[in-house]
C-alpha positions in Angstrom: 6.8 -2.8 -9.5 9.8 -4.4 -11.2 12.2 -2.0 -9.7 11.2 -3.0 -6.2 12.3 -6.7 -6.5 15.4 -8.6 -7.4 13.9 -10.7 -10.3 11.2 -9.8 -12.9 7.7 -11.0 -12.0 6.6 -14.4 -13.3 3.2 -15.9 -14.2 1.6 -19.0 -12.7 -1.1 -21.2 -14.2 -2.7 -24.6 -13.3 -4.2 -26.3 -16.3 -7.4 -28.2 -16.0 -11.1 -27.5 -15.4 -11.4 -24.9 -14.0 -8.1 -23.2 -15.1 -6.3 -21.2 -12.4 -4.1 -18.2 -13.2 -2.1 -15.9 -11.0 -1.1 -12.7 -12.7 2.3 -12.4 -11.1 4.7 -14.2 -8.8 7.2 -11.9 -7.1 10.2 -12.9 -5.1 11.3 -11.0 -2.0 14.2 -12.4 -0.1 13.5 -16.2 0.1 9.7 -15.9 -0.3 7.5 -16.0 -3.4 4.3 -14.0 -3.3 1.3 -14.6 -5.6 -0.2 -11.4 -7.0 -3.5 -10.8 -8.7 -4.7 -7.5 -10.3 -8.4 -6.8 -10.2 -9.6 -3.6 -12.0 -13.4 -4.3 -11.5 -15.7 -4.7 -8.6 -15.3 -8.5 -8.3 -12.1 -9.1 -6.4 -12.7 -12.7 -5.5 -9.3 -14.4 -5.7 -10.2 -17.9 -6.7 -6.7 -18.5 -8.2 -5.0 -16.9 -5.2 -6.8 -19.4 -3.0 -5.9 -22.3 -5.2 -2.2 -21.3 -5.2 -2.2 -21.1 -1.4 -3.9 -24.5 -1.2 -1.3 -26.1 -3.4 1.8 -24.4 -1.9 0.5 -24.1 1.7 2.9 -22.7 4.3 5.3 -21.7 1.5 2.9 -18.8 0.8 3.5 -16.2 3.6 1.1 -13.6 2.0 -1.2 -13.3 -1.0 -1.4 -10.0 -2.7 -4.2 -8.4 -4.6 -4.1 -5.0 -6.4 -7.6 -3.5 -6.8 -9.6 -0.4 -6.5 -10.4 -1.2 -2.8 -8.7 0.3 0.2 -5.5 -1.0 1.8 -6.4 -3.9 4.0 -4.8 -7.0 5.4 -7.4 -9.7 5.6 -5.9 -12.9 7.1 -3.1 -13.8 4.7 -4.4 -11.6 1.8 -3.1 -8.0 1.5 -5.2 -5.8 -0.7 -3.2 -2.9 -2.1 -5.0 -0.1 -3.9 -3.7 0.3 -7.5 -2.4 3.7 -6.8 -0.1 2.3 -4.1 1.6 -0.4 -6.3 4.9 1.4 -6.0 4.8 0.8 -2.2 4.4 -3.0 -2.5 7.8 -3.9 -1.1 7.4 -1.6 1.9 3.9 -2.9 2.6 5.0 -6.6 2.4 7.8 -5.7 4.9 5.2 -4.2 7.3 3.1 -7.3 7.0 6.0 -9.6 7.8 6.1 -8.3 11.3 2.5 -9.0 12.0 
């Protein structure tokens, strides 16, 4: 994934109770996308929701890598783990929605 974007991915956390953590922040052009990686069956993105709540309209798309199928659900793009190398292209396709 690092070869697809200009800067290396970053990490985001919000301290407190509960604690929120976003696995990666990736920058593409002038936008920053929060990314979570879920390997198990529970793909609930509590931290992705909190990040979008805090940063609002500055979050054009939330991204989740999981074992589930490719799906755009509102502002959340689920990318199957085996398609991680297509992230930049998939974001680009979603920008035109």
